[in-house]
N, C-alpha and C positions, 0 to 999 in steps of 0.2 A: 643423752647425747647422741645415742644411738637413732632415736627418734627424730632428733633434732636434724641430724647429717641425710636421714631418709626424705623428711619433709622438704629440707634445702634442696636434695637431688630432683626430687618433683617440681619444684618452684622453679629452679634453674632449666628443667627441661621446657616448662611453660613458656617462660622468658625467651628462651631460645626459638621455640616453634613461633612465637609471636612475629618476628620479622619476616617470614614468608607469607602471612597474612596481612602484615601491614604494608610491605615493600613489595611483594613478589606474587601479586594476583595477575590472572590474565586480563589484557586491556580489551581483547577482542569482543565484538558485539555480535549478536545473532538476532534475526526477526525483522530485518529491513525489507522494505519493498525494493525488488530490484529496479534499476534506473536504465533506459535506454535511449539513444540519440534518435530522431524523428527521421533523420536523413540516411540514405544508404550508404555504406561504407565504400571506401575506395577498392579493398581488396576483399577476395573471397577466402584467403589462406595467408598464414604467418608462419616463418619458419625462423625458429630463434636458436642461435648458436650462442652456447655460454661456455668459455674456455675458463675453466675452474682455476682460480689463483693466477691469473695473467694481469700484470701490471701494464698501466697504460703507456708507459714509457719504453717496455720492452717489446711493445708491439708497434709504436710508431717511430721509434729511433731508428737510424740507420747503422748499417754496421761499418766496420774499419775501413771497407772499401767503398762508401758512400751508397750502398745498394741497400733496399729494404729487406728484412727477412721474412716478410709477409707480400710479396708483390702482387698478389691477386687482391687483397685487401687495400693495399696502396693506390691501386688502379681504381677500385671502387669509390674510395676518396676523391680522387681527382676528376673522375669521369662520369660516376653514376649516381651517386648518394651524398649524404650529408654525413658530418662526424662531429665528435666532440669528447669530452671527459664526463664522465658519470661520477659524481660525488657519492659515494656510499657512505652509509652511517655503520657506526661501531654497534655492536660487534661485527668485526669482518671476518666473519665465519662462514661455512659453506650452507649451513641450513637457513640462518637467517638472510643472506645473500639471494639465495634462490626464492625464498619466500617473498621476499620486497620485491624480486623481479616479475614473478609469476602470479602472486596473490595481492601485492599492493600494499603491505603493511609492514611497519618495522618489527624490530625483535620483539617477541612476546617473553617479558622476564621471567613469568612463571615458569619456563623452561629451565631455570637454574636447578632446579632440582630433579631434572630428568635428562639432562646432557645436551648435546648439541644435534643429535642425529634425529630427533623426532618433536615436533610441535606438540605442546600439551594438550591443545585445544584444537577441534575441527575448524575448518577454515575453507572458505570459497577461493578459487583461484581461476586462473585463464582457461585451465584444463578443464576442470568439471562445468565450467560455464560455455565450453565450445561443444559444437555438434560432434566432432570427432578430433580425438587426440591420439599422436604416435609419439613415444618417446624413447630415446636411446641414451644411455650414460652410465654413469658409475652407480653401483648398487648403494651406496651411501646416499643417495641423493632421491633418486626417482621414488621408492617406497613411500616417501613421506606425502606424494602426491597421488598415489595410487589407490589412498583410502577413500576418498570422496567419489684423487682428491688433489688435482694439483699435488697427486704424489710426486711429480717430477721436481717441482719447485722444492717440496720438504727433503727430498733425497739430495739434489744437486745445486739448490739455492739459486736465486734469479741471475745471479753474475756469472754462472757457470757456463761453458759451451754447451752443456746437454740442455739446459733450460732454453738457450737462445736457439739450438737447432731444432728443439721440438716445437717452438713457433712456425718453422717453415712446414713443418708435418701438420700442423692443424691448418694453415694457409691452403696447402695443397687439398686437405679433407674438405674445406669450407669450398673450394672451387669445384670439386668433384660434385657435392651434393647439390650446389645450385645449378650445376649443368643438368643435373639429373631431374631435378624438378623443372626446370625450363622446358626439357626435352619431353616429359611426360605430359605436360600440360598445354603442349603445343604453342608455348611462348604467348600465352593469352594476355601478359601483363596484369595479373589479377594476384600475384605473389609478392608479400612484402617479407623481406629479409631483416633481420635484426642480429648484429654480432656484439657481443659484450662479454663481461666477466663479472662474477659474484663478488671479487674480492681480490686484493693485489697480493704483495708479499714483500715482507723486509729482505734486506741484503743477506741475513742469516738464515733465510727460510723459515720464518713463523709468519703467522697473521692472528688477527683478533682485537688488536688494538687500533689507535686513531692515527698512526704515522701516515703522512701522505702516500708512501709507497704501498700501503694497505688500502687507503681509502679512494685513491683515483684510478679507476678503470676505464678501458675504452669502450667507445660507444660508436658504432658504424651501422648506419642504416641504408637500404635501398630498395628499389622496387615501387609496387603500386602505392600511391598516397604519400611519396616521400619527395622532399625536394631534391633537385639535382645540385651539383657542386656550384657553389657561388664565389665566383673571384672578386677579391677586395684587394685594395691597395695598403691597407693597414689595420690592425685589431689591436685592442688594448686589454691585457690580462695582467694579472699580478705574478705572473711566472715568466720564465724565458723558454717555455717548451716549445713553441711555435718556431722559434730560430733554431733550436738544437735539432727538431724533427725536419727542419725545411719544408713547413706548411704555413709559412706566413700568407700567402695568397689565397688560401682555401678557406673560407669561413668555418669558425668553430663554433660549435652550439654546445656548451656545458649544460648538464641538467643535474638537478637535485631530486631525491626521490620524493614521490607523493603527489606531484601535481603535473598534468598532461603536459608534454613539451610540444606547445602547438608550433613553435618556430620550426620543427622538423616536418611539418604537414605540408604536403603539396596540395591544397584542395581550396574551395572558395572561402571567403571570410566568414560567411554564414555557418559552415560547416565547422569550423573552429570554435566560432562562438557557442553554437550548440553544444559541440564536444566538451568545451569548458564547462557550460552550464551544467550539463549531465555528470561531470566529474564533482563540480561543488554540491549539487544536490544528493549524490551519492554519499558524500562525508556528512553532509547536514542530516541526513536520515539517521546517520549511526549517533549523531549527538542527540537526536530527538529520542531515540530509543534508549539510550543510556540515562536520559534526563529523566524518563518515564519510570523506568526501572528504580531509579533511586527515591523518586517522589513517591511512589506507592508504598514504600516501606519506611517513610519518614512521616511523623507526626506533621500536620499542616503547619501548627506554629513554630517548627523547629528547621523546617525546610528551607534553605537559603538558595535561589536559582543562581545561576550563573548570569551576571547583570548584563556583560558585554554582549550578550546574542540572545535577548529576551524574545518573546513570540512576536512582537510587533516590529522588533528589528530584522527578524528572520522574514516576517512577511514583505517589509519595505525594500529588502534587499532584493527578494525574489521578484517582486513587482517591478521594481526599476531595471532589473537586467531584462525581463520579457519586453518592457517598453524600448530598451535600448536594440534590442534585437529586431522589434518591429519598424523603428526608425533607423535601421541599418547603421548603427553607432558600435560596430562590433570591437574595437579596440577598449572602449569603455565598458563592454559586457566581460571582457577577458579580465580587466582590471578590478573590476567590482567581484568578480567570481574567486578570484585569488584572495580578495580581502575576507569573502565568505569562508573559504577553506582554512584560512588562517585561524578565524574566530572559532569555527567549528572545532579545529583540532585542539586550542586552547580549551574550549566548553568540554571536550571529552576527557581531557587529561584532569580537568577540575572534578568532574564526576567519578572518575575513576579513582581518585584519590580522597573523594568526600568523607570518607570514613576513617582516613588515617589519624586525623587529629584525635577523633575520641578514642580510638584503640591506643594510639600513642600515649595518651594521657593516662588510660588506666594502666598500661604497663610501667610507665615513669612512677605512678602513685605506688604500685607494688613493689617496684624496686627499690624506692626509698623507705618504703615500710619495712622491707627486709634487711636492709643496710642497718636502720637503726634498731630493729630486734636484735641483730647479731652483736651490734655494739654494746648493748643493754645487758647481753648475756655475758660478755667479755667483763665488762666492769662489775657485774653483779658476781660472777662466780669465780673469775680469775684474777681480780686485783684487789687491792686494798685502798682502792682510791675513795671510796664511800664509807670505809671503815673509821668509826670513831665520830661520824656525823650523828648528833642526837635525834633521833626519829622515833615516832609513835607508830607501831604497826596497826594499821586500820584493817578492818575486815572488809574484804571485797564487797562494793554495791552490786545490788541484782540490776540497777539500772543500767550499767555498761553492758552486759550482755544482751539484754533486752533492745537497747538501742541498736546495736549492730545486727541482731536478727531483723529489726524494721528496717535498716538501710539495704540489707540482703533483699528482703523481699521487695523493696521499692525499685532496686535495680533490676531483679528478674522480671518484675512486671513490665517495666520500662523497655526491656528488650524483647519481650513477649508479644506487646502490642504492635511492635515495629517489624515482628517475623524476622529476628536476626538470626543467622547462623548459630549453632551450637557452640562454636568456639569463641562468639562475642561473650556468651554466659562465663566462660571460664576467664576471659580477659577482664570481664566487668565484675564478677564476683570474688576472685582472687586476693585483691586488697582489703576486701572487709576482715577475713580472718586473720591476714597479717598485721593490720592495724589494731585490731581487737587485742592481739597478742602483745603489741607494744603499749599501749594504753594500760594494760594489768599491771605493766611494771611502772606505773606512774609514780610510785612510792621511790622506786630507784632513780627516776628522772629527777625528783625533787631534791633527793639526797646528793645526787650528782651536781646540781646546780649549786646547792648550798657546798660543797667541796670544793667546786672551782672557783666560787666567789672568795675562798680563803687565800687562793694562790694570787700573787701580784697579777694585775691586768697584762703587763706587758710579757710576761713569760707564757701566758695563755695565748695571746694573739701571736706573739713568735713562733710558737709550735704549730699553730693553725697554719699560719703562712707558710712555713716550713714544710708542711705535710701537703699542702695545697699545692705548691710549687712542685715537690716530689712527685705527685701524681701527675700534673701536667707534662712534665718531663718525660715520664714512662709512656704516657699516651702519645705524644709528639714523636718518640723514638720509634714508634711502629711505622711511621710515615718518612721521618727525617733520621738516619741512622746516626749522623753527627750530635744528635740530642744525647745521644749515651756518652760522646765524647765531652759534651758540656757538663753531663753529672758526673763522670768519672775525675773531670777536673776538679769539680766541687768536693768530691770525696777527699782528693788529694790535700785539699786545703783543710779538711775537717780538725784533724789533730792540733793544728796551730791556733784554730778558734776555741779549743778547749784547753784544760789543763794536761792533758795528755802528752803534749810537748815537753813540758818540764819533768813528767814523771818517767816516759820512756822514750828517750830521744832516738835509739837506734830503730826501735818499731816504728816510731812516726815517720822517719826518713825512709824506712823500707816501704811503709804503706804508700807514701806521697811517690815515691819511684815507679812501683807497679802499677799503681793506679794511673799515672800518666803513660806509662808503656802501655797497659791496655786500652787506653784511650785512643791510641794511634788505630787500632784495627778498625772502628767503625769510619774511620775517614778514608779507608782504601776502598778500591773497588770492589762489588760482590765478587763471591768466588765463581770462579770459572771462566770468567772473560779473558783472563791472560794467565794461562797454566804455566809455571816456572818450577820444573822439577828439581833445581838446584837448591831452592828455598827448602824443599821436602828433605833433601839430604842433609841440608844445614841444620834443619830441626832434629833430623835423626842423630847428628854428631851430638847435639846439646844434649839429648834424651842419654846417649850413651856415655857422655861425661858425667852427667849426673848419676846414672847406674855405676859406674866405675868408682866414684866418690863415696856413694852408699856401701859398696862392697869394701874399699879399703878401710872406712870407720868401722865395718863389722869386723873386720879381721884384727882389729886391736883389741876387742872386747873378748871376756873370758867367760862369757854366759854358758850354761849348760845346753842351751838350745842354739849356740852358735852355728854348729855344723848346718843344722836343718835351716836357719835362715840365711845362711851364707849360699846355701845350695839354691833356695829361692830366689836370690838375687843373681846369681850366675844364669839361672834360666832366663831370668829377664833381659841380662845383658845380650845373651845368645839371640832371643827373642828379637830385639831391637836390631842387632847386625843382620839377621835374616829379613826383616821387614826392609832395612834399606837396600840390601841385596835385590829383593824382589822387585822394589819400586824401580831400581837402576835397570835391571835387566829386562823387566817387562817393557819399560818405556823404550829401551834399545830394540828389542825384539818388534814391537809393533812399527817402529820408523823403519825397520828392514821389511816389513810387510809379511812377517812371518807368525804372527798370531801370539797369543799367550801360551808361553810354556807350560806344560802339564805340571812339571815340579814346582813352579813358581805358584800355580793354582792350589797344589795341596798344601804348601807351605802357608799360603794366605788363608785358608780356609782353617787349619790347624792353630795358627796364631790367633785367628778370632774365636775360636772355640776354647783356648786356653786362657783367654785375657780376663775372664770372670772366675777362672778357677784357680789360678796361681796366687792372687792376692790372698786367698782364703789359707794358703799355707804359710803366711808370714806371721809375725809376731802381732799381738793386738794391742802392743804399746802405739799410742795415738798416732804419732808422727811417722813411725815406721811402716804401721799399716797403710796409712795416706800415701806415703811415697811409693810403697808397693802398687797400689791401686793406679796412681797416675803412670808410673813405667809400665804396667800391664796395657793399660788402655791406651797408651800412646804407641805402642806396636801397632795396634788395629788400625789407630787414627793415621798413622803414616801411609798405611795401605790405601787408605780411602781419601788421601790428600792429593791435589795438584799444584798447589802453589803456597802462598803465604799462610794460609789458615792452617798449615801444619805446626806454624809457632803458637797459635791462638791457645790451646789448652794448655801449654808450658806457662804462658805467662798469667794466664787465668788462675792457674793452680798455685803459682807462686803468690799471688794476690790472696787467694784464700788461706794459705799457711799463715801470712801476716795477720789475715783478719781474726783467725783463731787466737792468736798473740794479743792482738790490741782489744778483742773483747773482754778478756780477762783482765787486761789492764783498766778498761773501763769500769768493770764491776768492782775491782777493788778500790778504784778511786771513789765509786759511790759509797763505799762502806761495807758491802757485802762480803763476807770472808770466803775465800776459796780453800777448800780443805785438802786441795792436792795441787803440786806443781804441774805443769803440762809435761815436763820430761817423765813424768811417773804415771800420768793418767792412761788407764787402758780402756778399750773400748768394751772389753769385758768385765768393766767394773760393774759389780750388782748394785744398780742404783734404785731404790724402791721410791714410792711416790710420795712419802715422808719427806724426802729430800728436795722434792721440786719447790720453789718458791713462787709466791706470787708475783704477778707482771708490774713493772714499774714503766712510766713514761718512755724510757730509754728502750724498752723492748718493742715499742712502736718502730723504733728507728732500725732496731735489729730485723724485724719482719721486713720492713721496706727495704733494707740493704739486701736479703735473700731474694725478694721480688725483682730487684733492679739487677742484680747479678744473673738471675735466670732470664731476664729479658736479654742481658747483653750476651749470656750464652747462646741464645737464638738469633739475635739481629747482629752479632759482632763480626761475623764475618759475609753475611747475606741478608736476604730479605724473603717474602712469599714469593716473588716473582722469580728470584735465583733458584730457590726450592722447588720452584713449580717446574722449571725447564732446567733443571741441573745437567751438569756437563757429565756426559757418559763415561768420560775419562776416569772419572773418581772412582770407578768400579772394575777398571781394566785389571785391575792385581787379581781378581776375583772370578770375572767371566767376561767374555766379549761378544757372545751369542745373545741377541736381544730377549731379555726376559723381564718385562714389567714389574711383575710381582717381585721377584728377587733383587733386581736393581733398586727398587722403590723400598724393601725392607732394608738392604746395605745403607743407602742414603738416611734412613730414619736412624739406624745405629749409629750413624756417624754424627747426626745431629744431637743425638740423646747423650754422647760420651761428655761434652761439656756439662751438661746438665746433671749428669751421674758425678762428676767431679765437685760441683757446686754444693750438692746435696751430702756427700760424704763429709765434705768441709762444715757444712752447718750441723750435721750431727756431732761433731767434734765441739762447735759454737754452744749446742744445747747440752752436752755433757759438761763442759767446762762453766757455764753460767747456769747450771741448775735449772735449766727452763723445761718446761712440760711442752711436748710438741703438739698438744691437742690446744692448748692454749694460744700458740704461735700459728697454728693453722687457721684459727678464728680471725686473728689479724690479718693474715695473708686473705682469706674470704673476704673481709671488709673490704682490702685494699683493691682486689680483682674485680669485686663488684662494682666499685666507684669508677674502675676503669671501664667495665662494661657497661654502665650507664652512659659513658662519654661516646663510646663506639656504637650504641644502640642508635645515637642521634647521627652517626657517621656511616651507617649503611647506605650503599649505593643502589639504585635499581637502574641506572643508565651507564653507559659507556660499554667498554670491552668486557668480554667475560673475565679478562683478568682483574680490571678494576672491580667489577662486582664480586668477584670470588676473593678478591683479596680483602674487601671491606667484611665479607660474612667472616673470612678466617680470622680477621682481628677480633672479632666479637666472640667466635667460638673459642680461640685461645684463652682469652681473658675468664670466659665463663666457664671453662673446665679445668682453669689453673688449679683449684684445691684438688679435684679430683686427680689431676695429672700429679699433684705433688705427693699425694698418698701412695699413688704407685713408685714415684721415684724415691720416696721415704723408705718404703719396703726394700726397694733393691739397694738402697744406701745402707739400710740395717744389717741386709745380708752380706754385703761386701766389707762392712766394718766390724761386725760382731761375731760372725760366723767362723770357727777355726778348723781347719783341717790339718790332719797330721800324715806324714808320709808313712809312718809306720804306727800301728796302734787304731783303737777305736775313735772316730770323729767325735769332735765336742762343739757344743753349741754354746755362745756366750750372750745371747739375746738379753737386753736390758730389761 
């Protein structure tokens, strides 16, 4: 098993790394011939103003008094130049935005592994292609162009007075610089000015996604070669901005990135046509280089060219464009060049993703092989599914290994003659040993088929459909939280679809009630959107009530260790009261602008430190220890809560307690004898390996329940986006000074608490149902890998960084689920089986 998990870890690492070679390679092309317009330019110099994070509406709109916040730029629009809206592309971040403005290409997705501050590949830009360039600005932006933040908006948000007042300062600065340039060059009329923004900003001060407030940026140009204002009587757009901004009579010229906006140019039609032709030839050159690169490393009979832009099609378009220029049909030239640009960009995308299918198929074949092998290992070593099937053990044939060696050599030779990168060998050859290991178990496969045929077909199909539906619900829940509600509703009905209802009515009703109660949480807004401290206090009162009930029941007992147990729970009552006090008083202090009281900070950190120690002092009796773990962790969770999520671990834990009961009922119903009652089982019960039973089909359901509850613990109150941009108010009981590492660590612990509660409950399920954690982890491995295969196809290499990062996060979460479970299982075992005494030598009760 150690070898299996080691190889499994290595294989999963390869599968994870594969998405960066399949989806996140740089689209940039090098080695093109530079293209130039043959006619002289209208300007000798360009002044580019980029207002980082400035929204179009914030610049163009009038204030409450009907005056512009940027009077100088408003005057330019009405009397000197042209204006419009620039429709930027996601991700609306500073680096991609500036690169698009100055270098002329969209986001390089290979930067996903390097962050937004630096482009991963060298590129040409307007700066290094100019004779002289001077630039002033943010140290976060300029260095990326030196090799060849909107802070106001983040801090104060676009609707704030600070943000709007800052626009006036920008306007004054632009006015001063323009005056300086004109004076220095003696008003020679050879300077072009462009004022724009790299991206916008949402009302809550963020950017990166595709909301119109983030993608719509201002564009104002004037000076040499730029059209003067054009008065019009009416304009047609899909928005109502013109009327809001009172610019209905000044022609608005919107632009999209990538194509020369000839409508802005104040020059001859010949100049516009030649410039557009140059623009098209530049992009066509990139297409040619990309095609040549791919053709040189692909066998001739396997190379499939981009059919929409063949050599003859290129020649005909270029010849026709030159003919139109010669006959002064300039509008036709512009139209033809736009068509060529469109086809060339599609062709670039085609060759950029040329190897994606080949690599994807190899990874999928490897994935399916690994899942098959893990499934066969479960059936062979941990179940009795194939026992009793008559079989003749055959000696392995030498033909099988020889065949796979030959396949491996053929694959390696195929990659070698195409000069493929070394990583292609890994992806191409990995499926070979995996499928060899699968086919070595051919006897197990035969026995499995024979065993399955002994079952009624309807039973087999029913299990398969239920398993498939369950996997799809899990996958969809990563995108739509309400799918967890659908799953929990199905869980609520489960006892009534079996004989459990007739056997254990009270347990079944409790299961249904808490399943439906937990199903409410995924329907609520993600945490942090609407803080409500009263809900936190309400959750605290429920925890306090539960603690007092436990204390009352303990006082009625006459055990020898009752004093020690009573002291532990009194400590937990005190911890809960202090947590409630800290939450309330910290909130009040912050509202009065008095900061975080030092005493509150000390109590918070002391509560956090004790939450993992106090449960170890409690009795190892199953439910007593679980209640102690819940009460201790809830004290910390209250300190990290801002709203309804404070109730979530309570409801989840009650469902977990019922789960422990109902699983024992299902085990007894199936005829397996339970040696102890739940009330007498202790986590310190010395279970040896001979007491573990083989797996049954129903154990697949138990493993699925575990995965589903873990996913619910993660997405029950939030999602990847809400975790990525969590509300800082969650950590205000611990610190108010910005510290990303410490705040991130506290938020991770908050996220882990529901996971720990689920795993502690599952420790009890394993103990009461006599299951081996090793066999259950193998089932979880198969479930998580099937989910990972889904997410492999759902990885996105386009959209905002949030979209891209979320798709990667989904893949990583399910890929690392088994490793994560090993860690959580170790922590759960520590909390459930370790026993510390207030007096005397500490004692360990590991199973």
